[in-house]
C-alpha positions as CSV (number, residue, x, y, z in Angstrom):
1,M,0.1,0.3,-0.1
2,R,3.2,2.4,1.2
3,A,4.1,3.2,-2.5
4,A,0.7,3.7,-3.8
5,V,0.2,6.1,-1.1
6,E,3.2,7.9,-2.0
7,E,2.5,8.5,-5.5
8,L,-0.4,10.6,-4.0
9,T,-0.6,14.5,-3.6
10,D,-1.2,16.4,-0.8
11,D,-4.7,16.9,-2.0
12,Q,-5.6,13.8,-3.0
13,L,-4.0,12.5,0.7
14,L,-6.5,14.8,2.2
15,K,-9.6,14.0,0.5
16,L,-9.2,10.1,1.5
17,I,-8.1,11.1,5.1
18,S,-11.3,13.0,5.5
19,E,-13.3,10.2,4.8
20,R,-12.1,8.2,7.8
21,P,-11.9,8.7,11.2
22,L,-8.5,10.3,12.6
23,P,-5.9,9.1,15.1
24,T,-6.9,10.9,18.1
25,H,-3.1,10.9,19.1
26,V,-0.1,11.1,17.0
27,A,3.2,10.6,18.8
28,I,6.4,11.3,16.6
29,I,10.4,10.4,17.4
30,M,11.9,13.0,15.3
31,D,15.4,11.4,14.6
32,G,18.0,11.9,12.3
33,N,19.0,15.5,12.6
34,G,22.4,14.8,13.0
35,R,22.9,12.4,10.1
36,W,21.2,15.2,7.8
37,A,23.4,17.3,8.5
38,R,26.5,15.3,8.5
39,A,25.3,14.5,4.8
40,R,25.8,18.2,4.3
41,N,29.0,19.0,5.7
42,L,26.9,21.1,8.5
43,P,27.6,21.2,12.2
44,R,25.1,19.1,14.1
45,I,22.8,22.1,15.7
46,E,22.1,23.0,11.8
47,G,20.3,19.5,11.5
48,H,18.5,20.1,14.7
49,R,17.7,24.1,13.6
50,A,16.0,22.2,10.4
51,G,14.4,19.6,12.6
52,A,12.7,22.5,14.6
53,E,11.2,23.6,11.0
54,A,9.8,20.5,10.3
55,L,8.1,20.4,13.1
56,R,6.6,23.7,13.0
57,D,5.1,22.2,9.6
58,A,3.7,18.9,11.8
59,V,2.1,21.0,14.0
60,K,0.6,23.0,11.7
61,A,-0.6,19.8,9.6
62,A,-2.0,17.7,12.6
63,G,-3.8,21.0,13.9
64,E,-5.6,21.8,10.7
65,L,-6.6,18.1,10.1
66,G,-8.1,18.2,13.5
67,I,-5.5,15.9,15.9
68,Q,-6.4,16.3,19.6
69,Y,-2.8,15.4,20.6
70,L,1.0,15.6,19.0
71,T,3.7,14.1,21.5
72,V,6.9,14.6,20.0
73,F,10.5,13.4,21.4
74,A,12.2,16.7,21.7
75,F,15.0,15.6,24.2
76,S,15.4,12.6,26.2
77,T,17.1,11.7,29.6
78,E,20.2,9.9,27.3
79,N,20.7,13.4,25.2
80,W,22.5,14.4,28.4
81,K,25.6,12.3,27.2
82,R,25.9,14.3,24.2
83,P,28.9,17.0,24.0
84,K,28.2,20.2,26.2
85,R,28.2,22.3,23.1
86,E,25.1,20.1,21.4
87,V,23.1,20.0,25.0
88,D,23.6,23.9,25.1
89,G,22.6,24.3,21.4
90,L,19.5,22.2,21.9
91,M,18.6,24.4,25.0
92,Q,19.1,27.5,23.0
93,L,17.3,26.1,20.4
94,L,14.2,25.2,22.6
95,V,14.2,29.3,23.5
96,E,14.5,30.2,19.8
97,Y,11.7,28.1,18.7
98,L,9.2,28.5,21.4
99,S,10.1,32.4,21.4
100,R,9.9,32.5,17.6
101,Y,6.2,30.7,17.3
102,L,4.4,31.1,20.4
103,D,2.3,33.9,19.0
104,E,1.8,31.6,16.1
105,L,1.3,28.3,17.9
106,D,-1.4,30.5,20.5
107,E,-2.9,32.4,17.6
108,S,-3.9,28.4,16.1
109,N,-5.4,27.3,19.6
110,V,-2.4,25.2,20.2
111,R,-1.5,24.6,23.8
112,I,1.6,23.8,24.9
113,R,2.6,21.0,27.6
114,A,6.1,18.8,28.8
115,I,6.3,15.2,29.8
116,G,9.3,14.1,31.7
117,H,11.2,16.6,33.7
118,P,11.6,19.6,31.8
119,E,12.2,21.6,35.0
120,E,15.7,20.0,35.2
121,L,16.8,21.9,31.8
122,H,19.0,24.7,31.4
123,R,17.1,27.6,33.5
124,N,16.6,30.0,30.3
125,A,15.1,26.7,28.6
126,W,12.7,26.1,31.3
127,E,11.5,29.5,32.4
128,T,10.6,29.7,28.7
129,L,8.8,26.4,28.1
130,E,7.0,27.1,31.3
131,G,5.8,30.7,30.2
132,A,4.9,29.1,26.9
133,M,3.0,26.7,28.6
134,K,1.0,28.9,31.2
135,R,0.2,31.1,27.9
136,T,-1.8,28.8,26.2
137,E,-2.7,26.6,29.2
138,R,-6.4,27.7,28.2
139,N,-6.4,26.8,24.3
140,S,-8.8,24.1,23.3
141,G,-7.5,23.3,19.8
142,L,-3.9,20.9,19.4
143,Q,-2.3,19.7,22.6
144,L,1.5,20.0,21.6
145,I,3.2,17.5,24.2
146,L,7.0,18.1,24.1
147,A,8.6,14.9,25.7
148,L,11.6,17.2,27.1
149,N,14.6,15.4,29.5
150,Y,11.7,12.4,29.0
151,G,12.8,8.5,29.5
152,S,10.1,6.0,29.7
153,R,11.8,3.8,32.4
154,R,12.2,6.8,34.6
155,E,9.1,7.5,34.1
156,I,7.5,4.1,35.1
157,V,10.1,4.0,38.2
158,D,8.7,7.1,39.2
159,A,5.3,6.4,39.1
160,V,6.0,2.9,41.1
161,R,8.0,5.4,43.8
162,R,4.4,7.6,44.1
163,I,2.4,4.4,44.0
164,V,4.6,3.0,46.8
165,S,4.4,6.2,48.7
166,D,0.4,6.4,48.2
167,V,0.1,3.1,49.7
168,Q,2.6,3.4,52.6
169,G,0.6,6.7,53.7
170,S,-2.5,4.4,53.4
171,K,-4.1,6.4,50.2
172,L,-4.1,3.7,47.8
173,D,-4.9,0.1,48.4
174,P,-2.4,-2.3,46.7
175,S,-5.3,-4.7,45.8
176,S,-7.0,-2.1,43.7
177,I,-3.8,-1.7,41.7
178,D,-4.6,-2.2,37.7
179,E,-3.6,-0.9,34.7
180,R,-6.1,1.6,35.1
181,I,-4.6,2.8,38.3
182,F,-1.2,2.6,36.9
183,T,-1.3,4.6,34.0
184,G,-3.3,7.4,36.4
185,Y,0.8,7.7,37.5
186,L,2.0,8.1,35.0
187,D,3.4,11.6,33.1
188,T,0.1,11.0,30.6
189,A,-2.2,10.3,33.1
190,D,-4.7,12.8,31.3
191,I,-3.7,11.8,27.9
192,P,-5.3,9.1,25.8
193,D,-2.2,6.8,24.8
194,P,-1.1,7.1,21.0
195,D,-3.1,5.7,18.4
196,L,0.1,6.3,16.0
197,L,3.8,6.5,16.6
198,I,5.8,7.6,13.6
199,R,9.7,7.6,13.5
200,A,12.0,9.3,11.0
201,S,15.1,8.6,9.9
202,G,14.9,4.7,9.2
203,E,15.4,3.4,12.7
204,M,13.1,0.6,13.9
205,R,12.9,0.8,17.6
206,L,11.6,3.1,20.6
207,S,14.4,4.5,22.1
208,N,12.7,4.4,25.5
209,F,9.9,6.9,24.4
210,L,6.3,6.1,25.5
211,L,7.1,2.4,26.5
212,W,3.8,2.0,28.3
213,Q,1.6,4.2,26.2
214,V,2.2,2.9,22.8
215,A,1.2,-0.9,23.8
216,Y,-1.5,-0.5,21.3
217,A,-0.2,1.7,18.7
218,E,0.4,1.4,15.0
219,F,4.0,1.8,14.0
220,W,5.1,4.0,11.0
221,M,8.4,4.2,9.7
222,T,10.1,6.5,6.9
223,P,13.5,6.4,5.7
224,V,13.6,10.1,5.9
225,C,15.4,12.2,7.7
226,W,13.2,14.2,10.6
227,P,14.4,17.9,8.8
228,D,13.1,16.2,5.3
229,F,9.9,15.4,7.0
230,R,7.1,17.0,5.7
231,R,2.9,17.5,6.0
232,T,3.1,14.6,3.3
233,H,4.7,12.1,5.0
234,L,2.5,12.8,8.3
235,Y,-0.5,12.5,6.0
236,Q,0.8,9.2,4.3
237,A,1.3,8.0,8.2
238,I,-2.2,9.0,8.9
239,L,-3.8,7.4,5.7
240,E,-1.7,4.1,6.3
241,F,-3.6,4.1,9.8
242,Q,-6.6,4.2,8.8
243,F,-6.5,1.2,6.5
244,R,-5.1,-0.9,9.1
245,E,-7.5,-3.4,11.1
246,R,-7.0,-2.8,15.2
247,R,-8.1,-5.9,16.9
248,Y,-6.2,-5.5,20.2
249,G,-5.9,-9.2,20.6
250,G,-9.4,-10.0,19.0
251,L,-10.9,-11.4,15.7
252,R,-13.0,-9.7,13.4
């Protein structure tokens, strides 16, 4: 099916998409910025900067389609291992992105949220993010969820710690703990699980991203590096999603 979908124009893709239910929540692993830059003999930060522009287009497209939630893996707990110069550049890029496009996002009714431990980012990055979240908290359109200083294993361990604390404080009966209760202790407690997970750059792994939440998500991988990802690719992913049968372990 993919070959046929790739031959369609944006208008044709949109027409087909409009005839079927949309995914409520799309999650994206924005991978390949460094490889994109290396292939062009550019500094890695230029790949990340180009990736920020790709994110802008994806956010616009998702909002126009009526997607309710878009979660993007922006900075992982493992990314601290990268050279200080690159980490500093990524922090500054977050500030630049939010400062430059906050008016646009707000006018588009986008609500900005974050999961992970963004409060541990560099101070200017955290303060800029905090201000953006506060400014857009009443917006009712697309919820743009930035996974920042995020790692799914850490999220799960944090949830277990909070559960243990509540059990010890007699706030929670251990016998009542089930999947629903556990989910309520995750960073995404009030966010529906992703229906569709997109990963750019051809990699075939989750990289510690939303391990619990994507248990029943449909995966769509593309060899396209994230800076070259355009709304056309998002449309293609959504259309393929719409034609898949989601049985959740059952039969049809």
